[in-house]
N, C-alpha and C positions, 0 to 999 in steps of 0.2 A: 354354238355360236360363242361360246367365250375363248376357246382357244385365238380369236380372231386378235383381242384385247390384251393377250398376254404378251411379253418379250419373246422374241423370236428363239433365243436359246432356251426358253422353258416351252415351250411350246408341245415339244415331242413329249416330253417328261409328263404333261398335263393331260397329253391322248392318252396316253399306260393308265393315268391313272383313271381316266373316265373309262377303258376299255377294260381294267379289273373290273370298278363297280358294276361294270353293263351283264360282264362272265354273273356274277351272282344272281343276273334277273331268271328267273324260271323263263327257261325254252329258250333265253338265249336272241330277244326280238331285236336286238341292238345289231346284230351282229354281222350282217348285211351291211348295216349303214355304215358300220365303223370301217369293215373291211373295204369297204368302195371309198371311203375319207381315206384311211391311208394309203391305199392304190394311186388315187385322183391326186390327193390335194398334198400331201407333205411333201412330196418330191419338190414343193416351190413355194414356202411358206412365205417367203415377201414378195409372192403375188396378191397376197391376199390377207396377210399382216397388215394390221393399222395400229398396233403399237404407238408408234413415234409418229402419227400422223397427228397433227391440229386439227384439223376437220372429223368431227366423229358422227355428223348426223349428213344429209341429203337437203338438208335445210338450207346449211350455209351453200353449197354448192349451187342451189335453185336461186338462190338470192342473187348469188353474185352479178350475174348475167342484168339486172336490173337497173 
């Protein structure tokens, strides 16, 4: 979840750090999740990265129409 809050140019290195830490876990329980994330989400980081967004919660979005 923290990758979405990182600057776009640091996301891949942050992911690599998470991946390295996960490899230290017994049985690699995170392997499938990290593989999925890498295949499906690291191709278009701008789609889900909110580092430069002013709005950080959905509360602001919901209150805009009232």
